[in-house]
N, C-alpha and C positions, 0 to 999 in steps of 0.2 A: 609205483611201487608205492610209498606211504598215500598214498590217496587211497584205493586198493585197500589196502591192509585199514585203513579206520574203517571207511565200508565196515567189512568185514563183520569190525570188533562194533559197529553202532548195532549192527542185525543182529545180535549175537548177545545183546540190549535186553531184547525182548526175550518176555513171559512164552513159553509153550503158548497161554490162552488168547494171548496180543497176536505171536504167532497166525494164531488157528485162523483168527480174527482178522488178522489182517488178510489172507489168502483166501477166504470169505468175499471178503471184500472186492476183493479184485477178480471172486471171479466170476460176481452176482454182479458185475461192471462190464460181463460179455454177455450177458443172459438178453433169453428168446425177447425179439424188441420187438411187438405192439406197435398197429396201422393203425390210430385215430380213425375208430369209425365201423374196422373186423371185428369180426368172435373168436378170439380162439382158444383151440377145446387142449387140455392137460390134465394130468393126475400126480401128487401127493406121495404114485409108490418108488420108492426108491430115493425119495423127497434129503434137502438141504434143511440143517437144523436152523431156530433162530437161538440167539441166548438161553433163548425159558426153553428148549429146549419139542419149540413147535415142530411141525415142518411145513414144509414154501418150498413154493418154484419163487425164483426174480427172474422175473421182465423186466426190458424197461420202454423208455418214450420217450420222446425228444419236445418238448413244452418249449413250445414261448413264448416271453415274459406279457402275460398277462392276461394267459387262455389259461379259461374257464371248461374244464373237466368234470365229467363224470364218470368210476371204472367200477363195473358192473362182475360178481363172484356168481355163480350161480353153481350147487352143486345138488344133485338125489342124497350124494350118498352120504353125507354128514353137514355140518354148520362153516359156513364160512366166513373167512376175517382178512382184511381184507391193510398194510396202511400200504406210508410212500414214504421217500427220502432221496433226497442230491446223493445222483452215484461218486463216489471218490469226493467226498465229504464227512468231517465230523459233524454234530453236531443232535442225533437222533431224530427221528421220527418229525414227518411235517402235518398229518393225520393219520387216523385208523376211523376203523369201521368193523363193524359185528353183522347189526344185524338192518341196515338202513335201507333196505333190501325187501320183498314180497318179501313170506315169511322169514327163512333160520336167512334167505341172501345176504350178503354185505353190496352195499353203493355207499362208493368214498364220491363226496363230490370238491372237486378242489380249486383253485386259482392259481398257479404260476408262477410268485415275484417275480422270479426271473429266468430267463431262456436258458434251456440245457436238457441235459439229461435226467429223467428221473426212474426212480427203484420203485416198482412196486412189486413188492411180496406177498405170495399169495396163498394161504394158510387154511387149516382149521382148526377153530375152538380146542380141540383138544389134540387127543393124539392120535384118531381116524385118517384115514388115507381112503381114495377112490381118486374118481376123475370132476372133473369140472371144466365151466369154458370161465374168460376171459373177455371182458371188453372195456375198451376207453370212446369213451362220445363226446363231442365238443359241445359244450351248451353257450346260449348264443346268453348275450351279455343280461343280466338278469335287474332291473331296477326295485329298489323302495318299492315296500307294497304301497298303494296308494289308503290316508286309515280313512275306514265309516264315519261319518257319521250317525253320531248316536242318541239316545236322552234316555233317561228314566223310562223305562218300560219295553224297551227295544229289547226285541226277540230276534235273532235271524236266524242262519245254516250259511256252513260253510265247507270248505274243501281244498285240505293239499295238494297236491299233486308237486310229477320234474318239475313244470314249470314255477312251484313257488316260492320270493323272496325267501331267504335263508341263515340266521343267528350263527352264522359263525364257521359258517357251506355245509350248516346239518341239521340245521334245526327250525324247522318248514314256519311260519310267522304272519299274521295279521293281526292290520292294525285298528282298533276303534278311540274312538273320540267324546267323549260326552263333559256338559256342564254341571257341574252342582255348588254345593251355599255350606258353605261354614256348619257342621254337626248333621248334616244329614247322615242316617245310616243306607250300607248301599250294596247290594252283595253284590253277587258278578258271578257267572256260574256259566265254569265252560265241559259241555260233557260227548264225550263218546266212545261207540267199540271200535272203534276201528288203532284208535294209540291209546299211549298216556298224556295228559291234557299237564297244561303249565300256563298261568296264570300271572301279570306282571301289572300293576298298576300305579303310574307314575303324574306329579300333577307336570305338564307343562311345560309353562316357567314356573321357575322358583326355586331353591330350594327342598319344597317337600321331603315329607316320608313317603321311598317307596316297598310298597308293601307287593309279597310275593305268596302266590301257592303252587303246591304241586299237588296231591293228594286230596289235598278239605272235600270233596265235592263222597258221592260213593262209588266205590271198588277204587277206577285212575282217573275216577272228575276231579277238573275243579272249580277250587271252589272262594272267595272272597269278600270275608263281609267283615267290615268297617267304618268308621268318625269319620269323615273327612278332614280336616283340621281345621285350610281353610276355601274361600267361593273361588274358582274359577277351573277351569277347564284342563282336563284329565286323561291322559292315555294307556288305552289299557292293550297291551303285547300280549295276544293268545300263541299259544304255540302248542305244538311236538313236538319229546324230546327221545321220538323211540322212532314213526314212520310218517309217513301221509294216512289217509283214511281226513271221513269226513266228520265234522260236529253239528254240532246249535252252541251258540251265545248268545246271553239275557245281561239286560242291567235291570236294577230297578232297586229301589227306593225303598223302606220300610217305614213304616212310624215309627216315629221320637222318639223313644227310647221313656221311658216310663216305670213309676215304680208298680208293685204288684198290688190287682186290687184289695178289698177285704175276704182276708182263705176264706174258704170254701167248709163245712163243720162237714165234717168226716163221720156218717153214722157208726156205730158198733154190728154189724151186723147187716151191711146196708151197701152192695156193690153200688158206687161209685160210675157213670159213666161220664169220658172227657175227650179232650182233646190242644196238644201244642202247634199252635203256630206262628209264623212272627210276629203274631202282633199281643203278641203276649210281654211280659216280664219279660226283663236279661238277667244272668251273673257273666261276672268274668270269671272265668275259673283259673287260668291263667296268664299270662302276658311275654312276650321275648318282643325280639327287633320287628314280626312284622303285625305287629297289635295281639288287642285283647283276642285270647277266643269265648265267642259269646254264644251264650245255650240258652234253648229260652226253657223257663219251668209256668208251671204252677204249682199256689197253697194251700196249701190245706192244715185247717187243725180237729186235735183230738185229743178228748176230758178224759182221763181216763181217775179211780185209786187207789192210793196207797195199797201196793201189791200188790199189783193189778196186773195182770201181763196181755199186750194186745202182739198179732204178730199180721202187719200188714202187706200188701200185697199189691204192686202196681205190676201189669201184663198189658202187652203191646203187640203185635203182631209188622208192624208202619217201620217201629223203631229198638233201637237198644235203649229198654226205662234203664230209670236211677233215681234213686232217694236218697233225701239227706232229714236228719230229724236231729229238732234243736229248739231254743230260747229264741225269740223277738230279745234284743240287747237295747242300750241305747244306741248303737252306731247299725242295726239292722240284724241280722239271722244270724243266729252264727252254732254252727252244726256242729250237735252232738258226735253222732255218727249213720252211718252210708250204710248201704247194699249197692251194687249192681248186677248180683247174679245167683239171683236161683233157677225152680227149674228152665233152664234153657235158658235164653237175655234175660227174661227175666226180674223182676230187684219181689227182693222180699227181706223186711226186715220185723223182728223180737226187739218189744219195746217194756217194759216193767217200770209200774209205776214208785218209783222212792216218798212217793206223797202226792197226794190226792194233787191235782189242776190239768194243765194243757197243754201239747208240743205240739208242734209247727212241722208241717212235711212238706220233703218244697219238691217236686217229682219232675225227673225230667230226664233225658239223652246224654248219655254218653260220649253221639256225632254230636259237632258241634251242628246249627240250626235245626238238627234232623229231628221234627215231628208227626202229628199224626194223631189218630184216634188210643185210646187204653181205656181201659179198664182199674179205679182201686179198692180193693177194702181194706177193713176191718176189723178179726173175730177172735173173740174172748178167745186164752190157752187156760184149761184147766187145769188149778196148780197138781 
């Protein structure tokens, strides 16, 4: 009698939410069982609710220790979402996925660290309901990728699919190795129309700086522009942070960094055509743990008289133009004013000379290492 009373007292200590969660976990443990290799239909109508209010249908699958599986959930009615945890264990989710499959479908890849029953919750990202299918399939063991031997000037194509090795069982990736010398300026581009690219570059030996980039290129493409700190072999990890698909990767050595040549004269009333390229001088706009953000520029000089007002325009269809006006100081170019938002993405500066003299104009792009053709002109504004 005393033992029974003690048990009842313990149960009474549970709060209402805790009791509801405990009841939900017991119900989830008896959910529909999935068979490896078979597709199972389901519906989120009248489904249970997660802790944050999402509808879900629980499934249980038994996995052996070390089992490597892929869980696919597809629907034409809603945006699917998957998570997995151990049945009857505290500690939260082991893995989750939203759009790892085709389109908005969910695809979760998971390796069981121990044998037992695992709870899979088939959900919608929002409160939408509808029909879906779910399947758990075994995946053959996937070895780490074999590094591709590359060198300066390398350009190649690749494709990530379900057989591609993954980082963290989620991000498909490939490895590239190249050798460089201290002071080399290196440009690495990863481009894809199918997914969000990410690049990581690190030395193969030693504790040198790791450089990362996600969206440094156009759109969701990745771009690393850096200067090697030491001679040696370097490894590039090229990966997708969203889904499978095709990509291209290139590794290029840029000309050594050099100071700008003599500024080109900007004649009032005359338009000058030019182009920004990797061969131009560079300016470090800012720096972070991932290295300096370098931008190429061309330098111009314009002369004016006291009280004269000039309107300077920099235009380009190839990049987002930016201009900075200033003077040359003992430590280099000193910015006085800048602009990158005239008509459209073009740049316009209005300059008034307090005294006769020269002003220097630095024409560049707002995007790191973006280049292409441009025009620049200066006209006098009437008083």
